[in-house]
DRENLO-767274 format. One record per residue: residue in three letters; chain; x, y, z of N, C-alpha, C in turn. Coordinates in steps of 0.2 Angstrom, whole numbers, plus 5000, padded with zeros to 4 digits. Layout:
<nodes>
<node><code>ALA</code><unit>A</unit><n_xx>X</n_xx><n_yy>Y</n_yy><n_zz>Z</n_zz><ca_xx>X</ca_xx><ca_yy>Y</ca_yy><ca_zz>Z</ca_zz><c_xx>X</c_xx><c_yy>Y</c_yy><c_zz>Z</c_zz></node>
...
</nodes>
This chain:
<nodes>
<node><code>UNK</code><unit>A</unit><n_xx>5546</n_xx><n_yy>5437</n_yy><n_zz>5426</n_zz><ca_xx>5549</ca_xx><ca_yy>5441</ca_yy><ca_zz>5429</ca_zz><c_xx>5546</c_xx><c_yy>5448</c_yy><c_zz>5427</c_zz></node>
<node><code>UNK</code><unit>A</unit><n_xx>5541</n_xx><n_yy>5454</n_yy><n_zz>5431</n_zz><ca_xx>5541</ca_xx><ca_yy>5459</ca_yy><ca_zz>5429</ca_zz><c_xx>5546</c_xx><c_yy>5463</c_yy><c_zz>5430</c_zz></node>
<node><code>UNK</code><unit>A</unit><n_xx>5545</n_xx><n_yy>5473</n_yy><n_zz>5426</n_zz><ca_xx>5548</ca_xx><ca_yy>5474</ca_yy><ca_zz>5426</ca_zz><c_xx>5545</c_xx><c_yy>5482</c_yy><c_zz>5424</c_zz></node>
<node><code>UNK</code><unit>A</unit><n_xx>5547</n_xx><n_yy>5487</n_yy><n_zz>5428</n_zz><ca_xx>5544</ca_xx><ca_yy>5494</ca_yy><ca_zz>5426</ca_zz><c_xx>5551</c_xx><c_yy>5501</c_yy><c_zz>5426</c_zz></node>
<node><code>UNK</code><unit>A</unit><n_xx>5549</n_xx><n_yy>5506</n_yy><n_zz>5424</n_zz><ca_xx>5554</ca_xx><ca_yy>5511</ca_yy><ca_zz>5424</ca_zz><c_xx>5550</c_xx><c_yy>5515</c_yy><c_zz>5430</c_zz></node>
<node><code>UNK</code><unit>A</unit><n_xx>5554</n_xx><n_yy>5518</n_yy><n_zz>5436</n_zz><ca_xx>5553</ca_xx><ca_yy>5522</ca_yy><ca_zz>5438</ca_zz><c_xx>5555</c_xx><c_yy>5528</c_yy><c_zz>5438</c_zz></node>
<node><code>UNK</code><unit>A</unit><n_xx>5555</n_xx><n_yy>5535</n_yy><n_zz>5442</n_zz><ca_xx>5558</ca_xx><ca_yy>5540</ca_yy><ca_zz>5441</ca_zz><c_xx>5562</c_xx><c_yy>5537</c_yy><c_zz>5446</c_zz></node>
<node><code>UNK</code><unit>A</unit><n_xx>5569</n_xx><n_yy>5539</n_yy><n_zz>5445</n_zz><ca_xx>5575</ca_xx><ca_yy>5541</ca_yy><ca_zz>5452</ca_zz><c_xx>5573</c_xx><c_yy>5545</c_yy><c_zz>5457</c_zz></node>
<node><code>UNK</code><unit>A</unit><n_xx>5569</n_xx><n_yy>5550</n_yy><n_zz>5457</n_zz><ca_xx>5569</ca_xx><ca_yy>5552</ca_yy><ca_zz>5463</ca_zz><c_xx>5563</c_xx><c_yy>5552</c_yy><c_zz>5467</c_zz></node>
<node><code>UNK</code><unit>A</unit><n_xx>5557</n_xx><n_yy>5547</n_yy><n_zz>5462</n_zz><ca_xx>5550</ca_xx><ca_yy>5542</ca_yy><ca_zz>5469</ca_zz><c_xx>5556</c_xx><c_yy>5537</c_yy><c_zz>5472</c_zz></node>
<node><code>UNK</code><unit>A</unit><n_xx>5559</n_xx><n_yy>5535</n_yy><n_zz>5468</n_zz><ca_xx>5563</ca_xx><ca_yy>5528</ca_yy><ca_zz>5471</ca_zz><c_xx>5567</c_xx><c_yy>5531</c_yy><c_zz>5477</c_zz></node>
<node><code>UNK</code><unit>A</unit><n_xx>5572</n_xx><n_yy>5537</n_yy><n_zz>5475</n_zz><ca_xx>5575</ca_xx><ca_yy>5540</ca_yy><ca_zz>5482</ca_zz><c_xx>5571</c_xx><c_yy>5540</c_yy><c_zz>5488</c_zz></node>
<node><code>UNK</code><unit>A</unit><n_xx>5566</n_xx><n_yy>5542</n_yy><n_zz>5487</n_zz><ca_xx>5560</ca_xx><ca_yy>5545</ca_yy><ca_zz>5491</ca_zz><c_xx>5557</c_xx><c_yy>5540</c_yy><c_zz>5496</c_zz></node>
<node><code>UNK</code><unit>A</unit><n_xx>5556</n_xx><n_yy>5537</n_yy><n_zz>5491</n_zz><ca_xx>5552</ca_xx><ca_yy>5530</ca_yy><ca_zz>5495</ca_zz><c_xx>5558</c_xx><c_yy>5525</c_yy><c_zz>5499</c_zz></node>
<node><code>UNK</code><unit>A</unit><n_xx>5564</n_xx><n_yy>5524</n_yy><n_zz>5495</n_zz><ca_xx>5569</ca_xx><ca_yy>5522</ca_yy><ca_zz>5498</ca_zz><c_xx>5571</c_xx><c_yy>5525</c_yy><c_zz>5506</c_zz></node>
<node><code>UNK</code><unit>A</unit><n_xx>5570</n_xx><n_yy>5531</n_yy><n_zz>5506</n_zz><ca_xx>5571</ca_xx><ca_yy>5534</ca_yy><ca_zz>5513</ca_zz><c_xx>5567</c_xx><c_yy>5534</c_yy><c_zz>5518</c_zz></node>
<node><code>UNK</code><unit>A</unit><n_xx>5559</n_xx><n_yy>5537</n_yy><n_zz>5515</n_zz><ca_xx>5554</ca_xx><ca_yy>5536</ca_yy><ca_zz>5519</ca_zz><c_xx>5549</c_xx><c_yy>5529</c_yy><c_zz>5522</c_zz></node>
<node><code>UNK</code><unit>A</unit><n_xx>5552</n_xx><n_yy>5526</n_yy><n_zz>5514</n_zz><ca_xx>5547</ca_xx><ca_yy>5518</ca_yy><ca_zz>5516</ca_zz><c_xx>5550</c_xx><c_yy>5511</c_yy><c_zz>5513</c_zz></node>
<node><code>UNK</code><unit>A</unit><n_xx>5556</n_xx><n_yy>5512</n_yy><n_zz>5515</n_zz><ca_xx>5561</ca_xx><ca_yy>5507</ca_yy><ca_zz>5514</ca_zz><c_xx>5559</c_xx><c_yy>5499</c_yy><c_zz>5511</c_zz></node>
<node><code>UNK</code><unit>A</unit><n_xx>5554</n_xx><n_yy>5497</n_yy><n_zz>5514</n_zz><ca_xx>5549</ca_xx><ca_yy>5491</ca_yy><ca_zz>5515</ca_zz><c_xx>5546</c_xx><c_yy>5490</c_yy><c_zz>5507</c_zz></node>
<node><code>UNK</code><unit>A</unit><n_xx>5544</n_xx><n_yy>5498</n_yy><n_zz>5508</n_zz><ca_xx>5540</ca_xx><ca_yy>5496</ca_yy><ca_zz>5500</ca_zz><c_xx>5545</c_xx><c_yy>5495</c_yy><c_zz>5494</c_zz></node>
<node><code>UNK</code><unit>A</unit><n_xx>5549</n_xx><n_yy>5496</n_yy><n_zz>5493</n_zz><ca_xx>5555</ca_xx><ca_yy>5495</ca_yy><ca_zz>5490</ca_zz><c_xx>5559</c_xx><c_yy>5491</c_yy><c_zz>5490</c_zz></node>
<node><code>UNK</code><unit>A</unit><n_xx>5560</n_xx><n_yy>5485</n_yy><n_zz>5496</n_zz><ca_xx>5566</ca_xx><ca_yy>5481</ca_yy><ca_zz>5499</ca_zz><c_xx>5566</c_xx><c_yy>5477</c_yy><c_zz>5493</c_zz></node>
<node><code>UNK</code><unit>A</unit><n_xx>5561</n_xx><n_yy>5474</n_yy><n_zz>5490</n_zz><ca_xx>5561</ca_xx><ca_yy>5468</ca_yy><ca_zz>5486</ca_zz><c_xx>5563</c_xx><c_yy>5471</c_yy><c_zz>5478</c_zz></node>
<node><code>UNK</code><unit>A</unit><n_xx>5566</n_xx><n_yy>5477</n_yy><n_zz>5477</n_zz><ca_xx>5565</ca_xx><ca_yy>5480</ca_yy><ca_zz>5469</ca_zz><c_xx>5574</c_xx><c_yy>5476</c_yy><c_zz>5469</c_zz></node>
<node><code>UNK</code><unit>A</unit><n_xx>5573</n_xx><n_yy>5478</n_yy><n_zz>5461</n_zz><ca_xx>5582</ca_xx><ca_yy>5478</ca_yy><ca_zz>5460</ca_zz><c_xx>5582</c_xx><c_yy>5480</c_yy><c_zz>5454</c_zz></node>
<node><code>UNK</code><unit>A</unit><n_xx>5588</n_xx><n_yy>5487</n_yy><n_zz>5454</n_zz><ca_xx>5588</ca_xx><ca_yy>5491</ca_yy><ca_zz>5450</ca_zz><c_xx>5590</c_xx><c_yy>5484</c_yy><c_zz>5443</c_zz></node>
<node><code>UNK</code><unit>A</unit><n_xx>5590</n_xx><n_yy>5487</n_yy><n_zz>5438</n_zz><ca_xx>5591</ca_xx><ca_yy>5485</ca_yy><ca_zz>5431</ca_zz><c_xx>5597</c_xx><c_yy>5491</c_yy><c_zz>5429</c_zz></node>
<node><code>UNK</code><unit>A</unit><n_xx>5593</n_xx><n_yy>5496</n_yy><n_zz>5429</n_zz><ca_xx>5598</ca_xx><ca_yy>5501</ca_yy><ca_zz>5424</ca_zz><c_xx>5596</c_xx><c_yy>5506</c_yy><c_zz>5428</c_zz></node>
<node><code>UNK</code><unit>A</unit><n_xx>5601</n_xx><n_yy>5513</n_yy><n_zz>5427</n_zz><ca_xx>5599</ca_xx><ca_yy>5519</ca_yy><ca_zz>5428</ca_zz><c_xx>5601</c_xx><c_yy>5521</c_yy><c_zz>5423</c_zz></node>
<node><code>UNK</code><unit>A</unit><n_xx>5599</n_xx><n_yy>5526</n_yy><n_zz>5422</n_zz><ca_xx>5598</ca_xx><ca_yy>5533</ca_yy><ca_zz>5416</ca_zz><c_xx>5605</c_xx><c_yy>5537</c_yy><c_zz>5419</c_zz></node>
<node><code>UNK</code><unit>A</unit><n_xx>5605</n_xx><n_yy>5540</n_yy><n_zz>5414</n_zz><ca_xx>5611</ca_xx><ca_yy>5547</ca_yy><ca_zz>5413</ca_zz><c_xx>5607</c_xx><c_yy>5551</c_yy><c_zz>5419</c_zz></node>
<node><code>UNK</code><unit>A</unit><n_xx>5611</n_xx><n_yy>5555</n_yy><n_zz>5424</n_zz><ca_xx>5608</ca_xx><ca_yy>5559</ca_yy><ca_zz>5426</ca_zz><c_xx>5604</c_xx><c_yy>5566</c_yy><c_zz>5424</c_zz></node>
<node><code>UNK</code><unit>A</unit><n_xx>5598</n_xx><n_yy>5569</n_yy><n_zz>5423</n_zz><ca_xx>5595</ca_xx><ca_yy>5574</ca_yy><ca_zz>5420</ca_zz><c_xx>5594</c_xx><c_yy>5579</c_yy><c_zz>5428</c_zz></node>
<node><code>UNK</code><unit>A</unit><n_xx>5593</n_xx><n_yy>5586</n_yy><n_zz>5424</n_zz><ca_xx>5588</ca_xx><ca_yy>5590</ca_yy><ca_zz>5427</ca_zz><c_xx>5581</c_xx><c_yy>5588</c_yy><c_zz>5431</c_zz></node>
<node><code>UNK</code><unit>A</unit><n_xx>5580</n_xx><n_yy>5591</n_yy><n_zz>5437</n_zz><ca_xx>5575</ca_xx><ca_yy>5587</ca_yy><ca_zz>5441</ca_zz><c_xx>5571</c_xx><c_yy>5594</c_yy><c_zz>5436</c_zz></node>
<node><code>UNK</code><unit>A</unit><n_xx>5561</n_xx><n_yy>5590</n_yy><n_zz>5437</n_zz><ca_xx>5559</ca_xx><ca_yy>5592</ca_yy><ca_zz>5434</ca_zz><c_xx>5557</c_xx><c_yy>5598</c_yy><c_zz>5433</c_zz></node>
<node><code>UNK</code><unit>A</unit><n_xx>5556</n_xx><n_yy>5606</n_yy><n_zz>5429</n_zz><ca_xx>5555</ca_xx><ca_yy>5610</ca_yy><ca_zz>5431</ca_zz><c_xx>5548</c_xx><c_yy>5612</c_yy><c_zz>5434</c_zz></node>
<node><code>UNK</code><unit>A</unit><n_xx>5548</n_xx><n_yy>5619</n_yy><n_zz>5439</n_zz><ca_xx>5540</ca_xx><ca_yy>5620</ca_yy><ca_zz>5442</ca_zz><c_xx>5539</c_xx><c_yy>5625</c_yy><c_zz>5437</c_zz></node>
<node><code>UNK</code><unit>A</unit><n_xx>5532</n_xx><n_yy>5624</n_yy><n_zz>5433</n_zz><ca_xx>5531</ca_xx><ca_yy>5630</ca_yy><ca_zz>5429</ca_zz><c_xx>5526</c_xx><c_yy>5632</c_yy><c_zz>5430</c_zz></node>
<node><code>UNK</code><unit>A</unit><n_xx>5524</n_xx><n_yy>5639</n_yy><n_zz>5427</n_zz><ca_xx>5517</ca_xx><ca_yy>5642</ca_yy><ca_zz>5431</ca_zz><c_xx>5514</c_xx><c_yy>5645</c_yy><c_zz>5423</c_zz></node>
<node><code>UNK</code><unit>A</unit><n_xx>5508</n_xx><n_yy>5647</n_yy><n_zz>5423</n_zz><ca_xx>5505</ca_xx><ca_yy>5647</ca_yy><ca_zz>5414</ca_zz><c_xx>5509</c_xx><c_yy>5655</c_yy><c_zz>5412</c_zz></node>
<node><code>UNK</code><unit>A</unit><n_xx>5512</n_xx><n_yy>5655</n_yy><n_zz>5406</n_zz><ca_xx>5513</ca_xx><ca_yy>5661</ca_yy><ca_zz>5404</ca_zz><c_xx>5510</c_xx><c_yy>5666</c_yy><c_zz>5403</c_zz></node>
<node><code>UNK</code><unit>A</unit><n_xx>5504</n_xx><n_yy>5667</n_yy><n_zz>5404</n_zz><ca_xx>5498</ca_xx><ca_yy>5673</ca_yy><ca_zz>5406</ca_zz><c_xx>5498</c_xx><c_yy>5674</c_yy><c_zz>5412</c_zz></node>
<node><code>UNK</code><unit>A</unit><n_xx>5502</n_xx><n_yy>5671</n_yy><n_zz>5418</n_zz><ca_xx>5502</ca_xx><ca_yy>5673</ca_yy><ca_zz>5425</ca_zz><c_xx>5504</c_xx><c_yy>5682</c_yy><c_zz>5427</c_zz></node>
<node><code>UNK</code><unit>A</unit><n_xx>5500</n_xx><n_yy>5683</n_yy><n_zz>5432</n_zz><ca_xx>5501</ca_xx><ca_yy>5692</ca_yy><ca_zz>5433</ca_zz><c_xx>5510</c_xx><c_yy>5692</c_yy><c_zz>5435</c_zz></node>
<node><code>UNK</code><unit>A</unit><n_xx>5513</n_xx><n_yy>5697</n_yy><n_zz>5432</n_zz><ca_xx>5520</ca_xx><ca_yy>5697</ca_yy><ca_zz>5433</ca_zz><c_xx>5522</c_xx><c_yy>5697</c_yy><c_zz>5440</c_zz></node>
<node><code>UNK</code><unit>A</unit><n_xx>5519</n_xx><n_yy>5702</n_yy><n_zz>5444</n_zz><ca_xx>5520</ca_xx><ca_yy>5703</ca_yy><ca_zz>5450</ca_zz><c_xx>5518</c_xx><c_yy>5696</c_yy><c_zz>5455</c_zz></node>
<node><code>UNK</code><unit>A</unit><n_xx>5514</n_xx><n_yy>5691</n_yy><n_zz>5453</n_zz><ca_xx>5513</ca_xx><ca_yy>5686</ca_yy><ca_zz>5456</ca_zz><c_xx>5519</c_xx><c_yy>5680</c_yy><c_zz>5452</c_zz></node>
<node><code>UNK</code><unit>A</unit><n_xx>5521</n_xx><n_yy>5680</n_yy><n_zz>5448</n_zz><ca_xx>5526</ca_xx><ca_yy>5676</ca_yy><ca_zz>5447</ca_zz><c_xx>5533</c_xx><c_yy>5676</c_yy><c_zz>5452</c_zz></node>
<node><code>UNK</code><unit>A</unit><n_xx>5534</n_xx><n_yy>5684</n_yy><n_zz>5452</n_zz><ca_xx>5538</ca_xx><ca_yy>5686</ca_yy><ca_zz>5456</ca_zz><c_xx>5537</c_xx><c_yy>5682</c_yy><c_zz>5462</c_zz></node>
<node><code>UNK</code><unit>A</unit><n_xx>5532</n_xx><n_yy>5686</n_yy><n_zz>5465</n_zz><ca_xx>5531</ca_xx><ca_yy>5683</ca_yy><ca_zz>5473</ca_zz><c_xx>5531</c_xx><c_yy>5674</c_yy><c_zz>5472</c_zz></node>
<node><code>UNK</code><unit>A</unit><n_xx>5532</n_xx><n_yy>5671</n_yy><n_zz>5467</n_zz><ca_xx>5530</ca_xx><ca_yy>5664</ca_yy><ca_zz>5469</ca_zz><c_xx>5538</c_xx><c_yy>5661</c_yy><c_zz>5467</c_zz></node>
<node><code>UNK</code><unit>A</unit><n_xx>5542</n_xx><n_yy>5664</n_yy><n_zz>5465</n_zz><ca_xx>5549</ca_xx><ca_yy>5663</ca_yy><ca_zz>5463</ca_zz><c_xx>5552</c_xx><c_yy>5664</c_yy><c_zz>5468</c_zz></node>
<node><code>UNK</code><unit>A</unit><n_xx>5552</n_xx><n_yy>5672</n_yy><n_zz>5474</n_zz><ca_xx>5555</ca_xx><ca_yy>5673</ca_yy><ca_zz>5478</ca_zz><c_xx>5553</c_xx><c_yy>5668</c_yy><c_zz>5484</c_zz></node>
<node><code>UNK</code><unit>A</unit><n_xx>5547</n_xx><n_yy>5664</n_yy><n_zz>5487</n_zz><ca_xx>5545</ca_xx><ca_yy>5661</ca_yy><ca_zz>5492</ca_zz><c_xx>5550</c_xx><c_yy>5655</c_yy><c_zz>5488</c_zz></node>
<node><code>UNK</code><unit>A</unit><n_xx>5549</n_xx><n_yy>5651</n_yy><n_zz>5483</n_zz><ca_xx>5553</ca_xx><ca_yy>5645</ca_yy><ca_zz>5481</ca_zz><c_xx>5561</c_xx><c_yy>5647</c_yy><c_zz>5482</c_zz></node>
<node><code>UNK</code><unit>A</unit><n_xx>5562</n_xx><n_yy>5651</n_yy><n_zz>5479</n_zz><ca_xx>5571</ca_xx><ca_yy>5653</ca_yy><ca_zz>5480</ca_zz><c_xx>5573</c_xx><c_yy>5654</c_yy><c_zz>5485</c_zz></node>
<node><code>UNK</code><unit>A</unit><n_xx>5570</n_xx><n_yy>5656</n_yy><n_zz>5494</n_zz><ca_xx>5571</ca_xx><ca_yy>5659</ca_yy><ca_zz>5500</ca_zz><c_xx>5568</c_xx><c_yy>5655</c_yy><c_zz>5503</c_zz></node>
<node><code>UNK</code><unit>A</unit><n_xx>5565</n_xx><n_yy>5649</n_yy><n_zz>5502</n_zz><ca_xx>5561</ca_xx><ca_yy>5645</ca_yy><ca_zz>5507</ca_zz><c_xx>5566</c_xx><c_yy>5640</c_yy><c_zz>5511</c_zz></node>
<node><code>UNK</code><unit>A</unit><n_xx>5572</n_xx><n_yy>5642</n_yy><n_zz>5509</n_zz><ca_xx>5576</ca_xx><ca_yy>5637</ca_yy><ca_zz>5514</ca_zz><c_xx>5579</c_xx><c_yy>5640</c_yy><c_zz>5518</c_zz></node>
<node><code>UNK</code><unit>A</unit><n_xx>5581</n_xx><n_yy>5646</n_yy><n_zz>5518</n_zz><ca_xx>5583</ca_xx><ca_yy>5650</ca_yy><ca_zz>5524</ca_zz><c_xx>5578</c_xx><c_yy>5651</c_yy><c_zz>5527</c_zz></node>
<node><code>UNK</code><unit>A</unit><n_xx>5573</n_xx><n_yy>5650</n_yy><n_zz>5529</n_zz><ca_xx>5566</ca_xx><ca_yy>5649</ca_yy><ca_zz>5538</ca_zz><c_xx>5567</c_xx><c_yy>5641</c_yy><c_zz>5539</c_zz></node>
<node><code>UNK</code><unit>A</unit><n_xx>5565</n_xx><n_yy>5641</n_yy><n_zz>5545</n_zz><ca_xx>5565</ca_xx><ca_yy>5636</ca_yy><ca_zz>5547</ca_zz><c_xx>5560</c_xx><c_yy>5631</c_yy><c_zz>5544</c_zz></node>
<node><code>UNK</code><unit>A</unit><n_xx>5553</n_xx><n_yy>5636</n_yy><n_zz>5543</n_zz><ca_xx>5547</ca_xx><ca_yy>5630</ca_yy><ca_zz>5542</ca_zz><c_xx>5549</c_xx><c_yy>5628</c_yy><c_zz>5535</c_zz></node>
<node><code>UNK</code><unit>A</unit><n_xx>5551</n_xx><n_yy>5633</n_yy><n_zz>5528</n_zz><ca_xx>5555</ca_xx><ca_yy>5631</ca_yy><ca_zz>5524</ca_zz><c_xx>5560</c_xx><c_yy>5626</c_yy><c_zz>5524</c_zz></node>
<node><code>UNK</code><unit>A</unit><n_xx>5565</n_xx><n_yy>5627</n_yy><n_zz>5526</n_zz><ca_xx>5568</ca_xx><ca_yy>5622</ca_yy><ca_zz>5528</ca_zz><c_xx>5565</c_xx><c_yy>5615</c_yy><c_zz>5529</c_zz></node>
<node><code>UNK</code><unit>A</unit><n_xx>5560</n_xx><n_yy>5613</n_yy><n_zz>5533</n_zz><ca_xx>5557</ca_xx><ca_yy>5607</ca_yy><ca_zz>5536</ca_zz><c_xx>5554</c_xx><c_yy>5605</c_yy><c_zz>5531</c_zz></node>
<node><code>UNK</code><unit>A</unit><n_xx>5550</n_xx><n_yy>5610</n_yy><n_zz>5527</n_zz><ca_xx>5546</ca_xx><ca_yy>5606</ca_yy><ca_zz>5520</ca_zz><c_xx>5552</c_xx><c_yy>5602</c_yy><c_zz>5514</c_zz></node>
<node><code>UNK</code><unit>A</unit><n_xx>5556</n_xx><n_yy>5605</n_yy><n_zz>5513</n_zz><ca_xx>5561</ca_xx><ca_yy>5606</ca_yy><ca_zz>5508</ca_zz><c_xx>5565</c_xx><c_yy>5598</c_yy><c_zz>5510</c_zz></node>
<node><code>UNK</code><unit>A</unit><n_xx>5564</n_xx><n_yy>5598</n_yy><n_zz>5518</n_zz><ca_xx>5568</ca_xx><ca_yy>5590</ca_yy><ca_zz>5520</ca_zz><c_xx>5564</c_xx><c_yy>5586</c_yy><c_zz>5520</c_zz></node>
<node><code>UNK</code><unit>A</unit><n_xx>5558</n_xx><n_yy>5586</n_yy><n_zz>5522</n_zz><ca_xx>5554</ca_xx><ca_yy>5581</ca_yy><ca_zz>5520</ca_zz><c_xx>5551</c_xx><c_yy>5577</c_yy><c_zz>5512</c_zz></node>
<node><code>UNK</code><unit>A</unit><n_xx>5555</n_xx><n_yy>5581</n_yy><n_zz>5508</n_zz><ca_xx>5553</ca_xx><ca_yy>5581</ca_yy><ca_zz>5502</ca_zz><c_xx>5560</c_xx><c_yy>5579</c_yy><c_zz>5498</c_zz></node>
<node><code>UNK</code><unit>A</unit><n_xx>5566</n_xx><n_yy>5580</n_yy><n_zz>5502</n_zz><ca_xx>5571</ca_xx><ca_yy>5578</ca_yy><ca_zz>5500</ca_zz><c_xx>5575</c_xx><c_yy>5582</c_yy><c_zz>5496</c_zz></node>
<node><code>UNK</code><unit>A</unit><n_xx>5573</n_xx><n_yy>5589</n_yy><n_zz>5497</n_zz><ca_xx>5576</ca_xx><ca_yy>5594</ca_yy><ca_zz>5491</ca_zz><c_xx>5580</c_xx><c_yy>5600</c_yy><c_zz>5495</c_zz></node>
<node><code>UNK</code><unit>A</unit><n_xx>5587</n_xx><n_yy>5602</n_yy><n_zz>5494</n_zz><ca_xx>5589</ca_xx><ca_yy>5606</ca_yy><ca_zz>5498</ca_zz><c_xx>5586</c_xx><c_yy>5612</c_yy><c_zz>5496</c_zz></node>
<node><code>UNK</code><unit>A</unit><n_xx>5585</n_xx><n_yy>5615</n_yy><n_zz>5491</n_zz><ca_xx>5582</ca_xx><ca_yy>5622</ca_yy><ca_zz>5489</ca_zz><c_xx>5582</c_xx><c_yy>5621</c_yy><c_zz>5481</c_zz></node>
<node><code>UNK</code><unit>A</unit><n_xx>5576</n_xx><n_yy>5628</n_yy><n_zz>5480</n_zz><ca_xx>5576</ca_xx><ca_yy>5627</ca_yy><ca_zz>5474</ca_zz><c_xx>5581</c_xx><c_yy>5632</c_yy><c_zz>5470</c_zz></node>
<node><code>UNK</code><unit>A</unit><n_xx>5584</n_xx><n_yy>5632</n_yy><n_zz>5466</n_zz><ca_xx>5586</ca_xx><ca_yy>5638</ca_yy><ca_zz>5460</ca_zz><c_xx>5584</c_xx><c_yy>5641</c_yy><c_zz>5452</c_zz></node>
<node><code>UNK</code><unit>A</unit><n_xx>5585</n_xx><n_yy>5646</n_yy><n_zz>5452</n_zz><ca_xx>5585</ca_xx><ca_yy>5646</ca_yy><ca_zz>5444</ca_zz><c_xx>5587</c_xx><c_yy>5640</c_yy><c_zz>5440</c_zz></node>
<node><code>UNK</code><unit>A</unit><n_xx>5583</n_xx><n_yy>5638</n_yy><n_zz>5435</n_zz><ca_xx>5585</ca_xx><ca_yy>5631</ca_yy><ca_zz>5431</ca_zz><c_xx>5590</c_xx><c_yy>5634</c_yy><c_zz>5426</c_zz></node>
<node><code>UNK</code><unit>A</unit><n_xx>5595</n_xx><n_yy>5634</n_yy><n_zz>5424</n_zz><ca_xx>5598</ca_xx><ca_yy>5636</ca_yy><ca_zz>5419</ca_zz><c_xx>5595</c_xx><c_yy>5631</c_yy><c_zz>5413</c_zz></node>
<node><code>UNK</code><unit>A</unit><n_xx>5594</n_xx><n_yy>5632</n_yy><n_zz>5406</n_zz><ca_xx>5592</ca_xx><ca_yy>5630</ca_yy><ca_zz>5400</ca_zz><c_xx>5598</c_xx><c_yy>5623</c_yy><c_zz>5400</c_zz></node>
<node><code>UNK</code><unit>A</unit><n_xx>5603</n_xx><n_yy>5625</n_yy><n_zz>5401</n_zz><ca_xx>5609</ca_xx><ca_yy>5618</ca_yy><ca_zz>5399</ca_zz><c_xx>5606</c_xx><c_yy>5613</c_yy><c_zz>5403</c_zz></node>
<node><code>UNK</code><unit>A</unit><n_xx>5603</n_xx><n_yy>5613</n_yy><n_zz>5407</n_zz><ca_xx>5601</ca_xx><ca_yy>5605</ca_yy><ca_zz>5413</ca_zz><c_xx>5597</c_xx><c_yy>5603</c_yy><c_zz>5410</c_zz></node>
<node><code>UNK</code><unit>A</unit><n_xx>5594</n_xx><n_yy>5603</n_yy><n_zz>5405</n_zz><ca_xx>5588</ca_xx><ca_yy>5600</ca_yy><ca_zz>5400</ca_zz><c_xx>5592</c_xx><c_yy>5597</c_yy><c_zz>5393</c_zz></node>
<node><code>UNK</code><unit>A</unit><n_xx>5599</n_xx><n_yy>5598</n_yy><n_zz>5392</n_zz><ca_xx>5598</ca_xx><ca_yy>5598</ca_yy><ca_zz>5385</ca_zz><c_xx>5601</c_xx><c_yy>5591</c_yy><c_zz>5384</c_zz></node>
<node><code>UNK</code><unit>A</unit><n_xx>5601</n_xx><n_yy>5588</n_yy><n_zz>5388</n_zz><ca_xx>5603</ca_xx><ca_yy>5580</ca_yy><ca_zz>5389</ca_zz><c_xx>5595</c_xx><c_yy>5576</c_yy><c_zz>5388</c_zz></node>
<node><code>UNK</code><unit>A</unit><n_xx>5591</n_xx><n_yy>5577</n_yy><n_zz>5388</n_zz><ca_xx>5583</ca_xx><ca_yy>5577</ca_yy><ca_zz>5389</ca_zz><c_xx>5580</c_xx><c_yy>5579</c_yy><c_zz>5381</c_zz></node>
<node><code>UNK</code><unit>A</unit><n_xx>5583</n_xx><n_yy>5583</n_yy><n_zz>5380</n_zz><ca_xx>5583</ca_xx><ca_yy>5586</ca_yy><ca_zz>5372</ca_zz><c_xx>5583</c_xx><c_yy>5580</c_yy><c_zz>5365</c_zz></node>
<node><code>UNK</code><unit>A</unit><n_xx>5589</n_xx><n_yy>5577</n_yy><n_zz>5370</n_zz><ca_xx>5593</ca_xx><ca_yy>5571</ca_yy><ca_zz>5365</ca_zz><c_xx>5589</c_xx><c_yy>5566</c_yy><c_zz>5366</c_zz></node>
<node><code>UNK</code><unit>A</unit><n_xx>5585</n_xx><n_yy>5564</n_yy><n_zz>5370</n_zz><ca_xx>5582</ca_xx><ca_yy>5557</ca_yy><ca_zz>5368</ca_zz><c_xx>5577</c_xx><c_yy>5558</c_yy><c_zz>5364</c_zz></node>
<node><code>UNK</code><unit>A</unit><n_xx>5576</n_xx><n_yy>5551</n_yy><n_zz>5360</n_zz><ca_xx>5570</ca_xx><ca_yy>5548</ca_yy><ca_zz>5357</ca_zz><c_xx>5565</c_xx><c_yy>5545</c_yy><c_zz>5362</c_zz></node>
<node><code>UNK</code><unit>A</unit><n_xx>5559</n_xx><n_yy>5546</n_yy><n_zz>5361</n_zz><ca_xx>5552</ca_xx><ca_yy>5540</ca_yy><ca_zz>5363</ca_zz><c_xx>5551</c_xx><c_yy>5537</c_yy><c_zz>5360</c_zz></node>
<node><code>UNK</code><unit>A</unit><n_xx>5552</n_xx><n_yy>5531</n_yy><n_zz>5361</n_zz><ca_xx>5551</ca_xx><ca_yy>5525</ca_yy><ca_zz>5360</ca_zz><c_xx>5543</c_xx><c_yy>5521</c_yy><c_zz>5363</c_zz></node>
<node><code>UNK</code><unit>A</unit><n_xx>5541</n_xx><n_yy>5518</n_yy><n_zz>5357</n_zz><ca_xx>5535</ca_xx><ca_yy>5513</ca_yy><ca_zz>5358</ca_zz><c_xx>5534</c_xx><c_yy>5508</c_yy><c_zz>5358</c_zz></node>
<node><code>UNK</code><unit>A</unit><n_xx>5532</n_xx><n_yy>5507</n_yy><n_zz>5365</n_zz><ca_xx>5532</ca_xx><ca_yy>5498</ca_yy><ca_zz>5362</ca_zz><c_xx>5526</c_xx><c_yy>5495</c_yy><c_zz>5359</c_zz></node>
<node><code>UNK</code><unit>A</unit><n_xx>5531</n_xx><n_yy>5489</n_yy><n_zz>5356</n_zz><ca_xx>5527</ca_xx><ca_yy>5488</ca_yy><ca_zz>5351</ca_zz><c_xx>5520</c_xx><c_yy>5481</c_yy><c_zz>5350</c_zz></node>
<node><code>UNK</code><unit>A</unit><n_xx>5513</n_xx><n_yy>5484</n_yy><n_zz>5351</n_zz><ca_xx>5508</ca_xx><ca_yy>5479</ca_yy><ca_zz>5353</ca_zz><c_xx>5511</c_xx><c_yy>5470</c_yy><c_zz>5349</c_zz></node>
</nodes>
């Protein structure tokens, strides 16, 4: 028997878009919910460009083209992330497999 870790977002996307690709898989365990990985930009990015990018992302669900794109990715909309969404991730310890 083989096993692997798969991000739940990817698994759910494949289940929706290409169910045959995950049909033979069995979920052995699910982790606690975590905040979605954040979109990040370079710290030195021009503040005006940073605001423009945020404006586009935070409002794209309000327009038809943006909704279609988000729907295709199984995303409802983007919101400013509260730091508390990532508290549970900070509590994890990484484990390395022993050779």
